C-alpha positions in Angstrom: 25.6 -47.9 -26.7 22.6 -48.1 -24.4 21.3 -45.0 -22.6 19.0 -44.7 -19.8 15.8 -42.6 -20.0 17.5 -39.9 -18.1 20.5 -39.8 -20.0 18.5 -39.5 -23.3 16.5 -36.6 -21.8 19.7 -34.9 -20.6 21.3 -35.3 -24.1 18.2 -33.7 -25.8 18.0 -30.9 -23.2 21.6 -30.0 -23.7 21.4 -30.1 -27.6 18.3 -27.7 -27.3 20.3 -25.4 -25.1 23.3 -25.6 -27.8 20.8 -24.8 -30.5 19.5 -21.7 -28.6 22.6 -20.3 -27.3 25.7 -21.7 -28.9 26.7 -20.9 -32.6 27.7 -24.2 -34.4 27.2 -25.8 -37.6 23.7 -27.4 -36.4 22.2 -24.0 -36.3 24.2 -22.5 -39.0 26.4 -20.6 -36.5 23.2 -18.5 -35.5 21.9 -19.2 -32.0 18.0 -19.7 -32.4 17.4 -17.6 -29.2 18.8 -14.3 -30.8 16.7 -15.2 -33.9 13.5 -15.8 -32.2 10.6 -13.6 -33.3 9.1 -14.2 -30.0 11.9 -12.7 -28.2 11.6 -9.5 -30.4 7.9 -9.2 -29.7 8.5 -9.7 -26.0 11.2 -6.9 -25.9 8.8 -4.4 -27.8 6.0 -5.1 -25.5 8.1 -4.5 -22.5 9.0 -1.3 -23.9 5.5 -0.4 -24.5 4.5 -1.5 -21.1 7.1 0.4 -19.4 6.0 3.6 -21.5 2.4 3.0 -20.5 3.2 2.5 -16.7 5.3 5.8 -16.8 2.5 7.5 -18.5 0.0 6.4 -15.9 2.1 7.4 -13.0 2.3 11.0 -14.3 -1.5 11.6 -14.1 -2.4 9.4 -11.0 -1.5 9.1 -7.4 1.5 6.9 -6.7 -0.7 4.1 -5.5 -3.4 3.8 -8.5 -4.8 0.7 -7.1 -6.0 2.3 -4.0 -7.2 5.4 -5.7 -10.8 4.3 -4.7 -10.1 4.6 -0.9 -10.9 8.2 -0.1 -11.6 10.2 2.9 -14.7 11.6 1.4 -16.1 8.2 0.5 -15.5 6.7 3.8 -17.1 9.6 5.7 -20.2 9.4 3.5 -20.6 5.8 4.1 -20.4 6.2 7.8 -23.1 8.9 7.8 -25.3 7.1 5.5 -25.2 4.2 7.8 -26.0 6.4 10.8 -28.9 8.0 9.1 -30.3 4.7 8.1 -30.1 3.7 11.8 -32.0 7.0 12.8 -28.9 8.6 14.3 -27.4 12.1 13.8 -24.7 12.6 11.0 -21.2 13.2 12.3 -19.4 16.4 11.4 -15.9 16.2 10.1 -13.3 17.9 12.5 -10.1 19.1 11.2 -8.2 18.4 14.5 -9.5 14.7 14.3 -8.4 14.5 10.7 -5.0 15.6 11.7 -4.8 13.2 14.7 -5.9 10.3 12.4 -3.2 11.4 9.9 -0.5 11.5 12.7 -1.5 8.0 14.0 -1.3 6.5 10.4 2.0 8.2 9.8 3.2 6.7 13.3 2.1 3.1 12.2 4.0 3.3 8.9 7.0 4.9 10.4 7.3 2.3 13.3 5.8 -0.5 11.2 3.0 -1.7 13.3 -0.7 -2.1 13.0 -2.3 -1.8 16.3 -4.2 0.6 18.4 -1.2 1.0 20.8 2.4 1.5 19.3 5.3 -0.7 20.3 6.5 2.3 22.4 3.1 2.2 24.5 1.6 5.2 22.8 -2.2 5.0 22.8 -4.7 6.4 20.2 -5.6 9.1 22.8 -2.1 10.6 22.5 -2.9 11.9 19.0 -6.0 13.6 20.2 -3.8 15.4 22.9 -1.3 16.5 20.3 -3.7 18.2 18.1 -5.5 19.8 21.1 -8.7 18.0 20.9 -10.4 17.6 24.3 -12.9 14.7 24.2 -15.6 13.3 26.4 -15.9 10.2 24.3 -13.5 8.8 21.7 -12.9 5.7 19.6 -10.7 4.4 16.8 -11.3 2.2 13.8 -8.2 0.9 11.8 -7.9 -0.9 8.5 -5.2 -2.0 6.1 -4.6 -3.7 2.9 -8.1 -2.8 1.2 -8.8 -2.1 -2.3 -11.8 -0.1 -2.0 -13.5 2.3 0.3 -16.8 0.3 0.2 -14.8 -2.8 1.3 -13.3 -0.9 4.2 -16.8 0.3 5.3 -18.3 -3.2 4.8 -15.5 -4.8 6.9 -15.9 -2.3 9.7 -19.9 -2.6 9.4 -19.6 -6.5 9.7 -17.5 -6.3 12.9 -19.5 -5.8 16.0 -16.9 -3.6 17.7 -16.2 -1.4 14.6 -20.0 -1.1 13.9 -20.7 -0.1 17.6 -18.1 2.8 17.1 -19.8 3.9 13.9 -23.1 3.8 15.2 -22.5 5.0 18.7 -25.1 7.8 19.5 -22.5 9.5 21.8 -20.2 10.6 19.1 -20.9 14.0 17.4 -17.6 14.4 15.2 -15.1 12.3 13.4 -11.9 12.5 11.4 -10.3 10.2 8.7 -6.8 9.7 7.4 -5.9 7.4 4.2 -2.1 7.0 4.0 0.0 4.8 1.7 3.6 3.7 2.6 6.0 0.9 3.1 4.7 -1.6 5.6 6.5 -4.9 6.3 8.2 -4.7 3.0 5.0 -4.0 1.1 3.3 -1.0 -0.2 0.2 -0.7 1.7 -2.8 1.7 2.6 -3.6 2.3 6.2 -6.9 4.0 7.1 -7.5 5.5 10.4 -10.9 6.8 11.5 -11.5 8.5 14.8 -14.9 9.1 16.6 -15.4 11.6 19.2 -17.6 14.1 21.2 -16.0 17.2 22.5 -15.5 17.8 26.3 -17.7 21.0 27.1 -17.4 22.7 30.5 -20.3 24.6 31.8 -18.7 27.9 33.0 -21.1 30.1 35.0 -22.2 33.1 32.9 -22.1 35.7 35.6 -20.0 38.6 36.9 -20.2 37.4 40.4 -17.2 35.6 41.6 -18.2 31.9 42.0 -16.2 29.3 43.9 -15.4 26.4 41.5 -16.4 23.1 42.7 -13.6 20.4 43.4 -14.6 18.5 40.3 -14.4 21.6 38.2 -11.1 22.4 39.6 -9.8 19.1 38.7 -11.0 19.2 35.2 -9.3 22.6 34.6 -6.0 21.4 36.2 -5.8 18.1 34.5 -7.5 18.7 31.0 -5.1 17.4 28.3 -2.3 16.6 30.9 -3.2 13.0 31.9 -0.6 10.6 30.8 -1.5 8.1 28.0 0.2 5.5 29.9 -2.0 5.7 33.0 -4.6 3.2 33.8 -8.1 4.0 32.6 -9.4 4.4 36.2 -7.5 7.6 36.5 -9.2 8.9 33.4 -12.7 8.3 34.6 -13.7 12.0 35.2 -12.1 13.1 31.9 -13.2 10.6 29.5 -15.0 7.4 28.6 -12.7 5.7 26.1 -13.9 3.1 23.7 -11.4 1.0 21.9 -12.5 -1.5 19.3 -10.7 -4.6 18.1 -8.6 -3.7 15.0 -9.4 -5.2 11.7 -6.5 -7.3 10.1 -7.3 -7.7 6.5 -5.7 -10.8 5.0 -3.8 -9.1 2.2 -1.1 -8.4 4.8 -2.3 -10.5 7.7 -4.3 -13.7 7.6 -5.9 -15.3 10.7 -8.7 -17.5 11.5 -11.3 -18.0 8.6 -9.1 -15.9 6.1 -6.3 -18.5 6.1 -7.7 -20.2 3.1 -7.4 -17.2 0.9 -4.1 -15.7 2.5 -1.8 -16.9 -0.4 -4.1 -15.6 -3.1 -4.7 -12.3 -1.4 -0.8 -11.9 -0.8 0.0 -12.7 -4.4 -2.8 -10.0 -5.4 -1.2 -7.5 -3.1 2.2 -8.2 -4.5 1.2 -7.8 -8.2 -0.9 -4.5 -7.3 1.7 -2.8 -5.4 4.9 -4.0 -7.0 4.0 -4.1 -10.7 6.9 -1.5 -11.4 9.5 -3.9 -9.8 8.1 -6.9 -11.6 8.4 -5.3 -14.9 11.9 -4.0 -14.2 13.1 -7.4 -13.0 11.7 -9.1 -16.3 13.5 -6.4 -18.4 16.8 -6.9 -16.6 16.6 -10.7 -16.8 16.0 -10.7 -20.6 18.8 -8.1 -20.9 21.3 -10.5 -19.2 20.2 -13.4 -21.3 20.5 -11.4 -24.5 23.8 -10.0 -23.6 25.3 -13.4 -22.5 23.9 -15.0 -25.8 25.4 -12.2 -28.0 28.8 -12.5 -26.1 28.8 -16.2 -26.6 27.8 -16.1 -30.2 30.7 -13.6 -31.0 33.4 -15.3 -28.9 32.8 -19.0 -29.8 33.4 -18.7 -33.5 35.1 -15.4 -33.6 36.1 -16.0 -37.3 32.5 -16.9 -38.4 30.2 -14.0 -37.8 26.6 -13.3 -38.9 26.5 -9.5 -39.2 22.7 -9.4 -39.3 22.4 -11.4 -36.0 24.8 -9.2 -34.4 22.9 -6.0 -35.5 19.7 -7.8 -34.3 21.3 -8.4 -30.8 22.3 -4.9 -30.6 18.9 -3.7 -31.4 17.5 -6.0 -28.7 20.0 -4.8 -26.1 19.3 -1.2 -27.0 15.4 -1.6 -26.6 15.9 -3.4 -23.2 18.2 -0.6 -22.1 15.8 2.0 -23.0 13.0 0.1 -21.2 15.2 -0.3 -18.1 16.1 3.4 -17.7 12.8 4.8 -18.9 10.8 6.3 -16.0 8.2 9.0 -15.4 10.8 11.8 -15.1 12.0 11.0 -18.6 8.5 10.8 -20.0 7.6 14.0 -18.2 10.4 15.9 -20.3 8.7 14.6 -23.5 5.1 14.2 -23.0 2.8 17.1 -21.8 1.1 16.2 -18.6 -0.8 17.3 -15.7 -0.8 16.3 -12.0 -3.9 15.3 -10.2 -3.7 15.8 -6.5 
């Protein structure tokens, strides 16, 4: 009988599947898949990998790949850049730190990366919430970076962001680094706020002084102007500087970054979802081993290889341990410390 090339290939392919998963005389009633040393090594390696991942997560922050993005490093980089440009260093302000953190939390909660929220909340809203009254203010944002230096370099190489960092009008700043779920990915958002406080020159005299119209306006409206009002209404209170935000291509790719978008998105997936990837591999192999074992037992029920059945049970047991092993179980077994 003549066979076409496709039919011959299909026949060989089906025979290989039969040898791998089906017990019959051709494989001595012992499916090769269950006998494979490679399968055993793979299962053992997965167990070791899961233990390793769990041990690491005990002593490092949840996002270990972003551990190098720190508020301290970012503030140091900005001040070093200002000093090199002959400018005064900025002092850290706790209210600005809190405002930056609130902004970062809002972006993660409402799933946006922009200076203005989908509901129209501007950056200056967070200044008001923390009680910081400013004369000058600005905001820099970043997302998807792997290192503090990379964040700073990206800002420095952007004209608008660099202008914020090197603006002589600013005296204080605050920084927040927050990791959370963003568009289905685990991502780190960086918010850095720059400002100069609004100071009012109150006459140091016991005599009653009639306040000027401008002074009365400042006292009555300080911190009460709506964020949604046009900038013209804020001209006396503040001079606001809003840079164009930086879209890092790991999560968003535009313009010249399009060529690297797929590569960076792949790295982002690996870095942030390594536990999910390991778990998916474990469950996939577990299903294959369980199905192969079931077929091996049922197809020729009267012909059983006890050694192969025990080997299958061992593989399934190791895979189940790997699947259910996590940091909580490891914590009960291995002494550890938490680093915050």
